C-alpha positions in Angstrom: 0.6 12.9 21.7 -2.5 11.2 23.0 -5.1 9.9 20.5 -8.2 7.8 20.9 -10.2 6.4 17.9 -13.3 4.3 17.9 -15.1 2.1 15.4 -18.5 0.4 15.8 -20.0 -1.9 13.2 -23.5 -3.3 13.4 -25.6 -5.6 11.2 -28.6 -3.8 9.8 -31.0 -4.9 7.1 -28.8 -7.6 5.5 -25.6 -5.6 5.6 -23.0 -4.2 8.0 -23.1 -0.5 8.7 -20.7 1.7 10.6 -22.7 3.0 13.6 -19.7 5.0 15.0 -16.6 6.1 13.2 -14.5 8.5 15.3 -10.9 9.4 14.2 -8.3 11.3 16.0 -4.9 12.0 14.4 -2.8 10.1 13.7 -5.5 7.3 13.9 -7.7 8.1 10.9 -10.4 5.7 9.9 -11.5 5.8 6.2 -14.5 3.7 5.2 -14.5 2.1 1.8 -17.3 0.9 -0.4 -17.3 -2.9 -0.5 -19.0 -5.4 -2.8 -20.3 -7.7 -0.1 -22.4 -7.4 3.0 -19.4 -6.7 5.2 -17.8 -3.3 6.0 -14.3 -2.3 4.9 -12.4 0.4 6.7 -8.8 1.6 6.1 -6.6 2.7 9.0 -4.5 5.7 7.8 -1.7 7.3 9.8 -2.4 11.0 9.3 0.7 12.1 11.3 4.1 10.8 12.1 3.5 8.3 14.9 4.2 6.7 17.2 7.0 8.8 18.5 8.5 8.4 22.0 5.9 9.5 24.6 2.9 8.9 22.3 -0.1 7.1 23.7 -2.4 5.7 21.0 -5.7 3.8 21.5 -8.1 2.2 19.0 -11.4 0.6 20.0 -13.2 -1.8 17.6 -16.6 -3.1 18.4 -18.4 -5.6 16.1 -22.0 -6.3 16.9 -24.0 -9.5 16.4 -23.7 -10.9 12.9 -21.8 -7.9 11.6 -18.7 -8.3 9.5 -15.8 -5.9 9.5 -12.4 -5.7 7.9 -10.0 -3.1 9.2 -6.8 -2.9 7.2 -3.7 -0.7 7.1 -2.6 1.1 4.0 1.1 1.8 4.8 3.8 0.6 7.1 4.1 2.1 10.6 7.5 3.5 11.6 8.1 3.4 15.4 10.3 6.4 16.1 12.2 7.6 19.1 11.3 10.7 21.0 13.6 13.5 22.0 13.7 12.4 25.7 13.9 8.7 25.0 10.4 8.1 26.4 8.4 4.9 25.7 5.5 5.1 23.2 2.5 2.9 23.5 -0.4 1.7 21.4 -3.5 -0.3 22.5 -6.0 -1.9 20.3 -9.2 -3.2 22.0 -11.4 -5.5 20.0 -14.8 -6.9 21.0 -16.8 -9.2 18.7 -20.3 -10.3 19.6 -22.2 -13.4 18.7 -22.0 -14.4 15.1 -19.8 -11.4 14.3 -16.6 -11.4 12.3 -13.6 -9.1 12.5 -10.3 -9.0 10.5 -7.7 -6.6 11.9 -4.8 -6.5 9.4 -2.4 -3.6 9.8 0.6 -3.2 7.6 4.1 -4.0 8.9 5.6 -2.2 11.8 9.2 -1.1 11.5 11.1 -0.8 14.8 13.7 2.0 14.1 16.9 2.7 15.9 16.6 4.0 19.5 12.8 3.6 19.6 11.0 2.1 22.6 7.5 1.0 22.0 4.9 -1.2 23.8 2.0 -2.5 21.7 -1.0 -4.3 23.2 -3.9 -6.0 21.4 -6.8 -7.2 23.6 -9.7 -9.2 22.0 -12.9 -10.2 23.7 -14.8 -12.7 21.5 -18.1 -14.4 21.7 -18.1 -18.2 21.6 -19.0 -18.3 17.8 -17.3 -15.0 16.8 -14.7 -15.0 14.1 -11.4 -13.1 14.5 -8.3 -12.8 12.3 -5.3 -10.6 13.0 -1.7 -10.5 11.7 1.3 -8.6 13.1 4.5 -8.1 11.0 7.5 -6.7 12.9 10.5 -5.5 11.0 13.7 -5.0 13.0 15.1 -1.7 11.8 15.4 -0.1 8.4 18.0 -1.5 6.0 21.4 -1.6 7.7 20.0 -0.2 11.0 20.0 -1.7 14.4 16.5 -1.7 15.8 15.2 -0.2 18.9 13.0 -2.1 21.4 9.4 -3.2 20.9 7.3 -5.3 23.2 4.1 -6.8 21.8 1.4 -8.3 23.9 -1.7 -10.4 22.9 -4.6 -10.9 25.3 -7.5 -12.9 24.0 -10.6 -14.2 25.7 -13.4 -16.3 24.2 -16.8 -16.5 25.9 -15.1 -15.0 28.9 -12.4 -17.7 29.1 -8.7 -16.7 28.5 -7.4 -18.4 25.5 -4.1 -16.6 24.8 -1.7 -14.6 26.8 1.5 -13.8 25.0 4.2 -11.2 25.1 7.1 -11.0 22.6 10.0 -8.6 22.8 12.4 -7.7 20.0 15.4 -5.4 19.9 17.8 -7.2 22.2 20.8 -8.2 20.1 21.6 -11.3 22.0 18.0 -12.6 22.1 17.3 -11.7 18.5 20.3 -13.7 17.4 19.3 -16.8 19.5 18.0 -19.8 17.7 15.2 -19.9 20.3 13.9 -16.4 19.3 14.6 -14.9 15.9 17.8 -16.7 14.8 19.2 -13.4 13.5 16.3 -12.8 11.1 14.9 -9.3 10.7 11.2 -10.1 10.3 8.8 -11.7 12.8 5.2 -12.5 11.7 2.4 -13.6 14.1 -1.0 -14.6 12.8 -4.0 -15.5 15.0 -7.3 -17.0 13.7 -10.5 -17.9 15.5 -13.7 -19.3 14.0 -12.3 -20.6 10.7 -11.6 -24.2 9.7 -9.7 -26.1 12.3 -6.1 -26.7 11.4 -3.7 -29.3 13.0 -0.3 -28.5 14.4 2.3 -28.1 11.8 5.8 -26.6 11.3 8.4 -26.0 8.6 11.7 -24.2 8.2 11.3 -21.2 10.5 7.6 -21.3 11.0 5.1 -23.2 13.2 1.4 -23.4 13.7 -0.1 -24.2 17.1 -3.8 -25.0 17.8 -5.0 -23.3 20.9 -6.7 -25.3 23.7 -9.9 -23.2 23.5 -10.0 -23.1 19.7 -8.2 -21.0 17.1 -4.7 -21.3 15.8 -1.5 -19.2 16.3 1.1 -19.2 13.6 4.5 -17.6 13.8 7.3 -17.2 11.3 10.6 -15.5 10.9 12.5 -14.5 7.8 15.0 -12.2 6.2 12.2 -10.0 4.7 8.5 -9.4 4.8 7.6 -11.4 1.7 9.6 -14.5 2.8 8.3 -14.5 6.4 4.7 -13.8 5.4 4.6 -16.8 3.0 6.4 -19.2 5.4 3.5 -21.2 6.8 1.0 -18.4 7.5 -2.7 -18.7 6.9 -2.4 -22.5 7.4 1.0 -23.1 5.8 2.0 -23.9 2.3 0.1 -27.2 2.3 -3.2 -25.3 2.8 -2.8 -23.4 -0.5 -2.3 -26.5 -2.7 -5.0 -26.7 -5.3 -6.0 -23.1 -5.0 
């Protein structure tokens, strides 16, 4: 299956409107009414995907001063195909001057015998805000996972600020203390344009300021709830007093 969906948000008369909203199964974009000036869209999987051999592409464009939140509504199951082919997904994000984009999909479960390559590319203006979070779950309960490679490419004002590829599904590497230490869940969170945060770390999580601005936080844990609360969005210390 090949699918290409596209979303364009622009600022118009004090609020953000969706200038373009093009879905293609299984990538279904559902706009929701929000209470503020920003736009809210849900990403719904309208068919079982990705399967081995699938090629999925999502383009997100946020114009000057526009605010967009694109969130998932259910976990994604990465499944094997009959012939063992690799599946792929590409998310291309561009955010223009003064714009804001939050891309927050639900967890991705890497099921047995699957083989998937995920890429997220973000092209940001100097003062753009961008927030994304990836949650990888290695297999269903009691299941050995397949293989997934996840790549992040981010540029800011034309300057590369992050090039990172993570691969899960290799038993020896997943068990290594330098990789996942045997945990089933890996969470990666990336933020640009928000309050600056210093480097910090705790049990099984770390936060790293990037040289060109923004912060990258990673955490591992035995389940989604534990890993997602272990230092993400600034770490436990950032939530004191809230």
